[in-house]
PAZAPA-4460 file (N, C-alpha, C; in steps of 0.05 Angstrom, whole numbers, plus 32768, in hexadecimal, padded with zeros to 4 digits):
% residues 282
    n_x    n_y    n_z   ca_x   ca_y   ca_z    c_x    c_y    c_z   seq   type   mol
   8011   7FE8   8000   8000   8000   8000   8011   8019   8000     1      M     A
   800D   802B   7FED   801C   8044   7FEB   800E   8059   7FFC     2      L     A
   801E   8066   800E   8013   807B   801F   8022   8094   801A     3      V     A
   8015   80AA   8013   8021   80C4   8010   8027   80CF   802C     4      D     A
   8040   80D2   8034   8046   80DC   804F   803B   80F8   8055     5      P     A
   8036   8108   8040   802C   8123   8045   8010   8122   8051     6      K     A
   8001   810D   804B   7FE6   810B   8056   7FE8   8108   8075     7      I     A
   7FFC   80F8   807E   7FFF   80F3   809A   800B   810B   80A9     8      Q     A
   801F   8118   809C   8030   812C   80AA   8027   8149   80A6     9      Q     A
   801B   814F   808F   8015   816B   8088   7FF8   816F   8081    10      K     A
   7FE6   815D   8089   7FCA   8160   8083   7FBE   8178   8090    11      G     A
   7FAE   8187   8082   7FA0   819D   808F   7F8C   8193   80A3    12      T     A
   7F83   81A5   80B4   7F6E   819D   80C7   7F56   8192   80B9    13      I     A
   7F4F   819F   80A2   7F37   8197   8093   7F3B   817A   808A    14      Q     A
   7F52   8173   807E   7F57   8158   8074   7F58   8144   808A    15      M     A
   7F64   814D   80A1   7F65   813A   80B8   7F49   8135   80C3    16      N     A
   7F38   8149   80C2   7F1C   8145   80CA   7F0E   8131   80B8    17      D     A
   7F13   8133   809D   7F07   8121   808A   7F11   8104   808F    18      V     A
   7F2B   8101   8094   7F36   80E7   809A   7F29   80DB   80B3    19      I     A
   7F27   80EC   80C7   7F1B   80E3   80E1   7EFE   80DA   80DD    20      R     A
   7EEF   80EA   80CD   7ED3   80E3   80C8   7ED0   80C8   80BA    21      Y     A
   7EDF   80C4   80A4   7EDC   80AC   8095   7EE9   8094   80A2    22      Y     A
   7EFB   8099   80B5   7F07   8083   80C5   7EF2   8076   80D7    23      S     A
   7EDD   8086   80DE   7EC9   807B   80F0   7EAE   8077   80E2    24      G     A
   7EAB   807F   80C9   7E92   807D   80BB   7E90   8065   80A9    25      F     A
   7E79   8058   80A9   7E75   8040   8099   7E6C   8047   807D    26      D     A
   7E7F   804F   806C   7E77   8058   8051   7E6D   8040   8040    27      E     A
   7E79   8029   8044   7E6F   8011   8035   7E52   800B   803D    28      W     A
   7E4D   800D   8057   7E32   8008   8061   7E1E   801D   8057    29      G     A
   7E27   8036   8054   7E15   804A   8049   7E0C   8043   802D    30      R     A
   7E1E   803A   801C   7E17   8033   8001   7E06   801A   8000    31      L     A
   7E09   8008   8014   7DF7   7FF1   8016   7DDC   7FF9   801F    32      E     A
   7DDA   800B   8032   7DC0   8014   803D   7DB1   8026   8029    33      R     A
   7DC0   8034   8019   7DB5   8047   8005   7DBE   803E   7FE9    34      E     A
   7DB4   8028   7FE0   7DBF   801C   7FC7   7DB9   802C   7FAE    35      P     A
   7DA5   803D   7FAE   7D9D   804A   7F95   7DB4   805B   7F89    36      L     A
   7DC2   806A   7F9A   7DD8   807A   7F90   7DED   8069   7F82    37      E     A
   7DF4   8053   7F8E   7E08   8041   7F82   7DFD   8035   7F68    38      F     A
   7DE4   802C   7F68   7DD8   801F   7F50   7DD7   8033   7F39    39      L     A
   7DCF   804B   7F3E   7DCE   805F   7F28   7DEA   8066   7F1E    40      I     A
   7DFC   806C   7F30   7E17   8072   7F28   7E24   805B   7F18    41      N     A
   7E20   8043   7F22   7E2C   802C   7F15   7E20   8027   7EF9    42      W     A
   7E07   802C   7EF6   7DFA   8029   7EDB   7E09   803C   7EC7    43      H     A
   7E0D   8055   7ECF   7E19   8068   7EBD   7E37   8064   7EBA    44      Y     A
   7E44   805A   7ECF   7E60   8054   7ECC   7E64   803D   7EB8    45      I     A
   7E54   8029   7EBA   7E56   8012   7EA7   7E4F   801B   7E8B    46      R     A
   7E3C   802D   7E89   7E33   8037   7E6E   7E49   8046   7E60    47      K     A
   7E59   8056   7E6F   7E6C   8068   7E62   7E89   805F   7E66    48      H     A
   7E8E   804B   7E77   7EAA   8043   7E7C   7EB6   8037   7E62    49      A     A
   7ED1   8038   7E60   7EDE   802B   7E49   7ED9   800D   7E49    50      P     A
   7EDC   8000   7E32   7ED7   7FE4   7E30   7EEA   7FD3   7E42    51      A     A
   7F02   7FDE   7E47   7F15   7FD0   7E58   7F2B   7FE3   7E5E    52      G     A
   7F40   7FD9   7E6C   7F57   7FE9   7E72   7F5B   7FEF   7E8F    53      G     A
   7F69   8005   7E94   7F70   800D   7EB0   7F5E   8023   7EB9    54      K     A
   7F55   8020   7ED2   7F42   8033   7EDF   7F4E   803C   7EF9    55      I     A
   7F4D   8056   7EFF   7F55   8061   7F19   7F3B   8067   7F28    56      L     A
   7F39   805D   7F41   7F24   8065   7F53   7F30   8076   7F68    57      D     A
   7F2E   8091   7F65   7F3C   80A5   7F74   7F29   80B0   7F89    58      N     A
   7F30   80AB   7FA3   7F1D   80B2   7FB8   7F08   809C   7FBA    59      G     A
   7F12   8083   7FBA   7F00   806C   7FB6   7EF2   8063   7FD0    60      A     A
   7EF9   806F   7FE7   7EED   8065   7FFF   7EF3   8048   8003    61      G     A
   7EDF   8038   800B   7EE4   801B   8010   7EE5   800B   7FF7    62      P     A
   7EE2   8017   7FDF   7EE6   8009   7FC6   7ECF   7FFC   7FB9    63      G     A
   7EB6   8005   7FBF   7E9F   7FF7   7FB4   7E9F   7FF9   7F95    64      K     A
   7EA4   8011   7F8A   7EA5   8013   7F6D   7EBD   8005   7F62    65      Y     A
   7ED4   8008   7F6F   7EEC   7FFB   7F65   7EEA   7FDD   7F63    66      A     A
   7EDD   7FD1   7F77   7EDA   7FB4   7F77   7EC7   7FAB   7F61    67      L     A
   7EB2   7FBA   7F5C   7EA1   7FB3   7F46   7EAF   7FB6   7F2B    68      E     A
   7EC0   7FCA   7F28   7ED0   7FCD   7F10   7EE3   7FB6   7F0D    69      L     A
   7EEF   7FAD   7F22   7F01   7F96   7F22   7EF3   7F7D   7F19    70      A     A
   7EDA   7F79   7F23   7ECA   7F62   7F1B   7EC5   7F62   7EFD    71      K     A
   7EC4   7F7A   7EF1   7EBE   7F7D   7ED4   7ED8   7F79   7EC3    72      C     A
   7EEE   7F75   7ED1   7F07   7F6F   7EC2   7F1A   7F87   7EBE    73      G     A
   7F13   7F9E   7EC9   7F25   7FB5   7EC7   7F3D   7FB1   7ED9    74      Y     A
   7F53   7FBD   7ED2   7F6A   7FBF   7EE4   7F67   7FD9   7EF3    75      Q     A
   7F64   7FD7   7F0E   7F5C   7FEE   7F1E   7F72   7FF6   7F31    76      V     A
   7F75   8011   7F33   7F86   801C   7F48   7F74   802C   7F5B    77      T     A
   7F77   8027   7F75   7F66   8033   7F89   7F76   8047   7F9A    78      L     A
   7F6B   805F   7F9E   7F77   8072   7FB0   7F61   807E   7FC2    79      T     A
   7F6A   8085   7FDB   7F58   8094   7FED   7F69   80A2   8002    80      D     A
   7F5E   80B7   800D   7F6C   80C7   8021   7F6D   80B8   803C    81      L     A
   7F5A   80A6   8042   7F57   809A   805C   7F64   807E   805D    82      T     A
   7F79   807A   806C   7F87   8060   806C   7F74   8049   8073    83      P     A
   7F62   804D   8086   7F50   8037   808E   7F40   802D   8076    84      R     A
   7F36   8040   8065   7F25   8038   804F   7F35   802A   8039    85      L     A
   7F4E   8033   8035   7F5F   8025   8022   7F65   8009   802B    86      V     A
   7F6A   8005   8045   7F6F   7FEA   804F   7F56   7FD9   804D    87      G     A
   7F3F   7FE4   8052   7F26   7FD5   8050   7F21   7FCC   8033    88      L     A
   7F26   7FDE   8020   7F22   7FD7   8003   7F35   7FC0   7FFC    89      A     A
   7F4E   7FC2   8005   7F61   7FAD   7FFF   7F59   7F92   800B    90      Q     A
   7F4E   7F93   8023   7F44   7F7A   8030   7F2D   7F6E   8020    91      E     A
   7F1A   7F7F   8017   7F03   7F75   8008   7F0C   7F6A   7FED    92      K     A
   7F1F   7F76   7FE1   7F2A   7F6B   7FC7   7F35   7F50   7FCC    93      A     A
   7F43   7F4C   7FE2   7F4E   7F31   7FE8   7F38   7F1D   7FEE    94      G     A
   7F23   7F25   7FFD   7F0D   7F13   8003   7EFF   7F0A   7FE9    95      E     A
   7EFD   7F1C   7FD6   7EEF   7F16   7FBD   7F01   7F0A   7FA7    96      L     A
   7F1A   7F06   7FAE   7F2D   7EFB   7F9A   7F33   7F0D   7F83    97      G     A
   7F33   7F27   7F88   7F36   7F3B   7F73   7F50   7F4A   7F73    98      L     A
   7F63   7F42   7F84   7F7B   7F52   7F87   7F8B   7F53   7F6E    99      Q     A
   7F8A   7F3F   7F5D   7F99   7F3F   7F44   7F8F   7F55   7F31   100      E     A
   7F76   7F5E   7F35   7F6B   7F73   7F24   7F73   7F8F   7F2D   101      Q     A
   7F81   7F91   7F43   7F89   7FAB   7F4E   7FA6   7FB0   7F4A   102      F     A
   7FAD   7FC8   7F40   7FC8   7FD0   7F3D   7FD4   7FDE   7F55   103      N     A
   7FC3   7FE3   7F69   7FCD   7FEF   7F81   7FB7   7FFB   7F92   104      G     A
   7FBD   7FFD   7FAC   7FAB   8009   7FC0   7FBB   801F   7FCE   105      F     A
   7FB4   8038   7FCA   7FC5   804E   7FD2   7FB7   8062   7FE4   106      H     A
   7FC4   806B   7FF9   7FBA   8081   8009   7FC5   809B   7FFE   107      V     A
   7FB4   80A9   7FEF   7FBD   80C1   7FE1   7FA7   80D7   7FE3   108      L     A
   7FB0   80EF   7FE2   7F9F   8107   7FE1   7F98   810C   7FC3   109      N     A
   7F7F   8110   7FBD   7F77   8114   7FA1   7F84   812C   7F94   110      A     A
   7F8E   813F   7FA5   7F9B   8157   7F9A   7FB8   8151   7F93   111      M     A
   7FC2   813A   7F9A   7FDF   8134   7F95   7FE1   8116   7F93   112      N     A
   7FDD   810B   7F7B   7FDE   80EE   7F77   7FFB   80E5   7F72   113      L     A
   800A   80E7   7F88   8027   80E1   7F88   802C   80C4   7F7E   114      T     A
   803E   80C2   7F6B   8046   80A7   7F61   8036   809D   7F4A   115      G     A
   8021   80AB   7F42   8011   80A2   7F2C   8019   80B2   7F13   116      I     A
   8020   80A5   7EFE   802B   80B1   7EE6   8015   80BF   7ED6   117      A     A
   801E   80D2   7EC5   800B   80E0   7EB3   7FFF   80CC   7E9F   118      D     A
   7FE7   80D1   7E97   7FDA   80C2   7E81   7FDA   80A4   7E86   119      D     A
   7FD2   809C   7E9E   7FD4   8080   7EA6   7FBA   8070   7EA2   120      S     A
   7FA3   807E   7EA2   7F8A   8070   7EA5   7F76   8075   7E8E   121      Y     A
   7F69   8060   7E86   7F54   8062   7E71   7F3B   806E   7E7C   122      D     A
   7F37   806D   7E96   7F21   8079   7EA3   7F27   807E   7EC1   123      G     A
   7F19   8091   7ECD   7F1E   8097   7EE9   7F04   80A0   7EF7   124      A     A
   7F02   8097   7F10   7EEC   809F   7F21   7EF7   80B2   7F37   125      L     A
   7EE8   80C6   7F3E   7EEE   80D7   7F55   7ED3   80DC   7F63   126      M     A
   7ECC   80C9   7F75   7EB1   80C8   7F7F   7EAD   80D5   7F9B   127      M     A
   7EC3   80E2   7FA5   7EC0   80EE   7FC0   7ED1   8106   7FC5   128      G     A
   7EE9   8108   7FBA   7EFA   811E   7FC1   7EEE   813A   7FBF   129      P     A
   7EDE   813F   7FAA   7ED3   815A   7FA7   7EBE   8161   7FBC   130      L     A
   7EB6   814D   7FCC   7EA3   8153   7FE2   7EB1   8164   7FF7   131      Y     A
   7ECB   8161   7FFA   7ED9   816C   8011   7EEF   8180   800B   132      H     A
   7EF0   818A   7FF2   7F03   819F   7FEB   7EF4   81B9   7FEA   133      L     A
   7EF7   81C9   7FFF   7EE7   81E1   8001   7EF1   81F9   7FF2   134      Q     A
   7F0B   81F9   7FEB   7F17   820F   7FDD   7F18   8209   7FBF   135      K     A
   7F13   821D   7FAE   7F13   8218   7F92   7F2E   820F   7F88   136      E     A
   7F43   8219   7F93   7F5E   8210   7F8A   7F62   81F2   7F91   137      E     A
   7F57   81E9   7FA6   7F59   81CD   7FAE   7F49   81BB   7F9A   138      E     A
   7F31   81C4   7F94   7F21   81B5   7F81   7F2F   81B4   7F65   139      R     A
   7F3B   81CB   7F5E   7F49   81CB   7F44   7F61   81B8   7F44   140      S     A
   7F70   81B7   7F5B   7F87   81A5   7F5C   7F7E   8188   7F59   141      K     A
   7F68   8181   7F66   7F5E   8165   7F64   7F57   815F   7F47   142      A     A
   7F48   8171   7F3A   7F40   816B   7F1E   7F58   816C   7F0B   143      V     A
   7F6B   817D   7F10   7F84   817E   7F00   7F93   8163   7F03   144      Q     A
   7F94   8158   7F1B   7FA1   813E   7F1E   7F91   8128   7F10   145      E     A
   7F77   8129   7F11   7F67   8116   7F03   7F6D   8117   7EE5   146      L     A
   7F6E   8130   7EDB   7F74   8134   7EBE   7F90   8129   7EB8   147      Y     A
   7FA3   812E   7EC9   7FBF   8126   7EC4   7FC2   8108   7EC1   148      R     A
   7FB5   80F9   7ED2   7FB9   80DC   7ED2   7FA7   80CD   7EBF   149      V     A
   7F93   80DB   7EB3   7F81   80CE   7EA0   7F8C   80D1   7E84   150      T     A
   7F8A   80BC   7E74   7F92   80BD   7E58   7F81   80D0   7E48   151      K     A
   7F8C   80DB   7E33   7F7C   80EB   7E20   7F65   80DA   7E15   152      R     A
   7F4D   80E5   7E17   7F35   80D6   7E0E   7F2A   80C4   7E24   153      G     A
   7F37   80C3   7E3B   7F2D   80B3   7E51   7F15   80BF   7E5E   154      G     A
   7F04   80AE   7E6A   7EEB   80B6   7E75   7EEE   80BA   7E93   155      I     A
   7EE1   80CE   7E9F   7EE3   80D3   7EBB   7EC6   80D5   7EC7   156      V     A
   7EC4   80CC   7EE0   7EAB   80CD   7EEF   7EB1   80DC   7F09   157      F     A
   7EA4   80F2   7F0D   7EAA   8104   7F24   7E91   810A   7F33   158      V     A
   7E90   8103   7F4D   7E79   8108   7F5D   7E7B   8122   7F6C   159      A     A
   7E64   8130   7F6E   7E63   8149   7F7D   7E48   8149   7F8D   160      V     A
   7E47   815B   7FA1   7E2F   815F   7FB0   7E22   8179   7FA7   161      Q     A
   7E07   817B   7FAA   7DF9   8192   7F9F   7DF0   81A5   7FB6   162      T     A
   7DF4   81BF   7FB0   7DED   81D4   7FC3   7DCF   81D6   7FC7   163      R     A
   7DBF   81D2   7FB2   7DA3   81D5   7FB4   7D97   81C0   7FC7   164      M     A
   7DA0   81A7   7FC4   7D95   8191   7FD5   7D9D   8195   7FF2   165      K     A
   7DB6   819F   7FF7   7DBF   81A4   8012   7DAF   81BB   801E   166      M     A
   7DA8   81CF   800E   7D97   81E5   8017   7D7C   81DA   8020   167      T     A
   7D70   81C9   8010   7D56   81BD   8017   7D58   81AC   8031   168      L     A
   7D6D   819C   8032   7D71   818C   804A   7D75   819D   8063   169      T     A
   7D83   81B3   8060   7D88   81C5   8077   7D6D   81D2   8080   170      S     A
   7D5D   81DA   806D   7D43   81E5   8075   7D30   81D1   8082   171      L     A
   7D33   81B8   8079   7D22   81A2   8084   7D2C   8199   80A0   172      Q     A
   7D46   8198   80A4   7D51   818D   80BC   7D67   819F   80C8   173      H     A
   7D60   81B7   80CF   7D75   81CA   80D8   7D85   81C1   80F0   174      P     A
   7D78   81B4   8103   7D86   81AC   811B   7D9B   8196   8115   175      R     A
   7D96   8188   8100   7DA8   8172   80F9   7DC1   817B   80E9   176      H     A
   7DBF   8193   80DE   7DD5   819D   80CC   7DDF   81B8   80D5   177      W     A
   7DE4   81BB   80EF   7DF0   81D4   80F9   7E0B   81D9   80EC   178      K     A
   7E11   81F2   80E5   7E04   820B   80ED   7DEC   8214   80DB   179      P     A
   7DE1   8201   80CB   7DCB   8209   80BA   7DB0   8209   80C9   180      H     A
   7DB1   8213   80E1   7D99   8216   80F1   7D91   8233   80F2   181      D     A
   7D9D   8244   80E1   7D94   8260   80DE   7D93   8265   80C0   182      T     A
   7D81   8277   80B8   7D7E   827E   809C   7D97   828D   8092   183      I     A
   7DA4   829C   80A4   7DBC   82AB   809C   7DD2   8298   8094   184      A     A
   7DD6   8282   80A3   7DEB   826F   809C   7DE4   8260   8082   185      S     A
   7DCA   825B   807D   7DC3   824E   8064   7DC7   8261   804D   186      I     A
   7DC2   827A   8051   7DC7   828E   803B   7DE5   828E   8035   187      R     A
   7DF6   828E   8049   7E12   828E   8044   7E1B   8275   8035   188      Q     A
   7E10   825E   803D   7E16   8245   802F   7E0D   8247   8012   189      F     A
   7DF6   8253   800D   7DED   8256   7FF1   7E01   8265   7FE0   190      R     A
   7E10   8277   7FED   7E24   8287   7FDF   7E3E   8279   7FD9   191      E     A
   7E47   8269   7FEE   7E62   825E   7FEB   7E64   8240   7FEA   192      N     A
   7E4E   8231   7FF1   7E4E   8214   7FEF   7E5E   8206   8004   193      G     A
   7E69   8214   8017   7E7A   8208   802C   7E6A   8200   8044   194      V     A
   7E6F   81E8   804E   7E61   81DF   8066   7E74   81D2   8079   195      F     A
   7E74   81DC   8092   7E83   81D0   80A8   7E70   81CB   80BF   196      N     A
   7E6C   81B1   80C5   7E58   81AA   80DA   7E62   81B2   80F5   197      H     A
   7E4F   81BD   8105   7E56   81C6   8120   7E58   81AE   8133   198      Q     A
   7E4A   8198   812E   7E4A   8181   8140   7E62   816F   813B   199      D     A
   7E71   8169   8150   7E89   8158   814D   7E82   813D   8142   200      E     A
   7E92   8134   812F   7E8F   8119   8124   7E7C   8117   810D   201      G     A
   7E70   812D   8105   7E5C   812C   80EF   7E6A   8132   80D4   202      R     A
   7E5C   812D   80BE   7E66   8133   80A3   7E6D   8150   80A1   203      F     A
   7E87   8155   809A   7E90   8171   809C   7EA5   8176   8086   204      T     A
   7EB0   818F   8087   7EC4   8196   8074   7EBB   8192   8057   205      G     A
   7EA3   819C   8050   7E96   8194   8037   7E92   81AC   8025   206      A     A
   7E90   81A6   800A   7E89   81BA   7FF6   7E73   81AF   7FE5   207      Y     A
   7E5F   81C0   7FE0   7E48   81B9   7FD0   7E46   81CB   7FB8   208      F     A
   7E43   81BF   7FA0   7E43   81CD   7F87   7E28   81D9   7F80   209      Y     A
   7E28   81F1   7F74   7E12   81FA   7F65   7E11   81EA   7F4B   210      D     A
   7DFA   81E0   7F44   7DF7   81CE   7F2D   7E03   81DB   7F14   211      V     A
   7E00   81F5   7F11   7E09   8202   7EF9   7E27   8206   7EF7   212      N     A
   7E36   8201   7F0C   7E53   8205   7F0B   7E62   81EB   7F05   213      E     A
   7E55   81D4   7F06   7E64   81BB   7F04   7E70   81B7   7EE8   214      I     A
   7E5F   81B9   7ED3   7E69   81B4   7EB8   7E7E   81C9   7EB0   215      T     A
   7E7A   81E3   7EB4   7E8F   81F6   7EAD   7EA9   81F1   7EBC   216      P     A
   7EA7   81E9   7ED5   7EBF   81E4   7EE5   7ECF   81CD   7ED8   217      F     A
   7EC2   81B7   7ED2   7ED0   81A0   7EC6   7EDB   81A7   7EAA   218      M     A
   7ECB   81B5   7E9B   7ED4   81BC   7E7F   7EEC   81CF   7E7F   219      E     A
   7EED   81E1   7E93   7F04   81F3   7E96   7F1D   81E3   7E9C   220      Q     A
   7F1B   81CB   7EA6   7F32   81BB   7EAE   7F38   81A5   7E99   221      H     A
   7F2C   81A8   7E81   7F35   8197   7E6B   7F24   817F   7E64   222      G     A
   7F0B   817F   7E6D   7EFA   8168   7E68   7EE2   8171   7E56   223      F     A
   7EDA   815F   7E44   7EC1   8163   7E35   7EAB   8155   7E45   224      D     A
   7E95   8162   7E48   7E7F   8156   7E57   7E70   8141   7E47   225      T     A
   7E6B   812A   7E53   7E5B   8116   7E47   7E3E   8118   7E52   226      V     A
   7E3C   8119   7E6C   7E21   811C   7E79   7E26   8122   7E97   227      T     A
   7E11   812B   7EA4   7E10   812D   7EC1   7DF6   8120   7ECA   228      V     A
   7DF9   810E   7EDE   7DE2   80FF   7EE7   7DDD   8104   7F05   229      I     A
   7DC3   8102   7F0D   7DBB   8103   7F29   7DBE   80E8   7F35   230      A     A
   7DD1   80E5   7F48   7DD8   80CA   7F51   7DC2   80BC   7F60   231      S     A
   7DB0   80CB   7F6C   7D99   80BE   7F79   7D7F   80C3   7F6A   232      S     A
   7D81   80D0   7F53   7D69   80D7   7F43   7D54   80E4   7F55   233      S     A
   7D3B   80DB   7F53   7D27   80E5   7F65   7D24   80D5   7F7F   234      L     A
   7D35   80C0   7F81   7D33   80AE   7F98   7D36   80BA   7FB3   235      G     A
   7D47   80CF   7FB4   7D4C   80DC   7FCE   7D34   80EB   7FD8   236      G     A
   7D20   80EF   7FC8   7D07   80FD   7FD1   7CF2   80E9   7FDA   237      L     A
   7CF7   80D0   7FD7   7CE3   80BB   7FDE   7CE9   80B1   7FFA   238      L     A
   7CD5   80AF   800B   7CD8   80A3   8025   7CDA   8085   8023   239      S     A
   7CE3   8078   8039   7CE5   805B   8039   7CC9   804E   8035   240      S     A
   7CB5   805B   8040   7C9A   8051   803D   7C91   8053   801F   241      E     A
   7C98   8068   8012   7C90   806C   7FF6   7C9F   8058   7FE4   242      Q     A
   7CB8   8053   7FEA   7CC7   803F   7FDA   7CBC   8023   7FE0   243      R     A
   7CB4   801E   7FF9   7CA9   8004   8000   7C90   7FFD   7FF1   244      Q     A
   7C80   8012   7FEB   7C67   800D   7FDC   7C6E   7FFF   7FC2   245      Y     A
   7C82   8009   7FB3   7C89   7FFE   7F99   7C95   7FE2   7F9B   246      W     A
   7CA3   7FDE   7FB1   7CAE   7FC3   7FB6   7C97   7FAF   7FBB   247      E     A
   7C84   7FB7   7FCA   7C6D   7FA6   7FD1   7C5C   7FA1   7FB8   248      E     A
   7C5C   7FB3   7FA5   7C4D   7FAF   7F8C   7C5D   7F9E   7F78   249      Q     A
   7C75   7F96   7F80   7C85   7F86   7F6E   7C92   7F96   7F58   250      G     A
   7C93   7FB0   7F5C   7C9E   7FC2   7F48   7CB7   7FD1   7F51   251      E     A
   7CC5   7FC6   7F65   7CDD   7FD3   7F6F   7CF2   7FD6   7F5A   252      G     A
   7CF7   7FC1   7F4B   7D0B   7FC2   7F36   7D03   7FD5   7F1F   253      N     A
   7CEA   7FD6   7F19   7CE0   7FE8   7F04   7CE3   8005   7F0D   254      Q     A
   7CDE   800A   7F27   7CE2   8025   7F32   7D00   802D   7F30   255      M     A
   7D12   801B   7F37   7D2E   8021   7F36   7D37   8027   7F19   256      T     A
   7D2C   8017   7F06   7D33   801C   7EEA   7D29   8037   7EE1   257      D     A
   7D11   803F   7EEA   7D06   8059   7EE4   7D18   806F   7EEE   258      L     A
   7D21   806C   7F07   7D32   8081   7F14   7D4D   8082   7F06   259      L     A
   7D58   806B   7EFE   7D72   806B   7EEF   7D6F   807A   7ED5   260      I     A
   7D59   8076   7EC6   7D54   8083   7EAD   7D50   80A1   7EB0   261      G     A
   7D45   80A9   7EC7   7D40   80C6   7ECB   7D58   80D5   7ED5   262      M     A
   7D6D   80C7   7EDC   7D84   80D3   7EE9   7D92   80E8   7ED8   263      A     A
   7D8F   80E6   7EBD   7D9C   80F9   7EAB   7D8A   8111   7EA5   264      E     A
   7D72   8112   7EB0   7D5F   8128   7EAB   7D6A   8141   7EBA   265      D     A
   7D72   8156   7EAC   7D7F   816D   7EB9   7D6C   817B   7ECC   266      P     A
   7D52   8177   7ECA   7D40   8186   7EDC   7D41   817C   7EF8   267      S     A
   7D4D   8164   7EFE   7D4E   815A   7F19   7D6A   815C   7F25   268      I     A
   7D7D   8167   7F17   7D99   8167   7F22   7D9B   8176   7F3D   269      L     A
   7D8D   818C   7F40   7D90   819C   7F58   7D84   818F   7F71   270      G     A
   7D71   817D   7F6E   7D65   8170   7F85   7D71   8156   7F8C   271      I     A
   7D86   814E   7F7E   7D95   8136   7F86   7DAC   813E   7F98   272      A     A
   7DB1   812D   7FAC   7DC7   8134   7FBF   7DE2   8131   7FB2   273      S     A
   7DE5   811E   7FA0   7DFF   8119   7F92   7DFA   8119   7F74   274      H     A
   7E0E   8123   7F65   7E0E   8122   7F48   7E27   8114   7F3F   275      L     A
   7E25   8108   7F27   7E3C   80FB   7F1B   7E42   8109   7F01   276      L     A
   7E58   8117   7EFF   7E62   8123   7EE6   7E71   810E   7ED7   277      Y     A
   7E6A   810B   7EBD   7E78   80F8   7EAB   7E84   8108   7E95   278      I     A
   7E9E   8106   7E91   7EAC   8116   7E7D   7EC3   8106   7E70   279      G     A
   7ECE   8112   7E5C   7EE4   8105   7E4D   7EFB   8119   7E4B   280      R     A
   7F13   810F   7E50   7F2B   8120   7E4E   7F30   8128   7E31   281      K     A
   7F33   8142   7E2C   7F38   814B   7E11   7F54   8142   7E07   282      K     A
***
């Protein structure tokens, strides 16, 4: 396992907070408990991914996407900021007999992919780093690194969080998302997209995109846009009881297929908590 010593020795308070959060958070379990996000993302990843070759999963967490890519025969390199998650992904690859499909498991900061050569990958995922880079120059560094290591014509999948959905969530549950328990703080968030939770141990150090800034931002960094999809489609607006109705009618799979097909509808992008940008390196 490759570990960038700068993460351990020179990490900012913000990055250390992110490492601490994910060291104790069950990200694998979240995707199991909330499968729609993974199902929709995976559908569009499979639809647009290259037929074969090398894939980087940058900011891979416990490796759920990376492992699925490995099962499909891709040669996968996995990186993440949090040592615990990189170790967990490596363990799961061993349990599934997929280690031969991996070219490495590395503890790296998405802003500095030390040891990874230019133009290495036919495709690349960045499914989490942009959640926690609050400064524009940091987000630019991460996307520049993604551009650097992806081959010309390679496809990229980049996940972001949306400012509109977080605004709605804050208005609905202000006590749960402090300091968004005042309208003044929500107004400030609407302006800058920066969120730092007041409660210890909660999701923090985050940045939420305005829907209209995602495509220009990626295109300014050398990518042609293929599409942008709502990772949860309309599913995030449905209660468990409402989803259960369709399951009991025997139409749960048909509902999921409907939501997957609607994910590319631009009219719902703002109300999804997560978006997936899909682009191609020029």
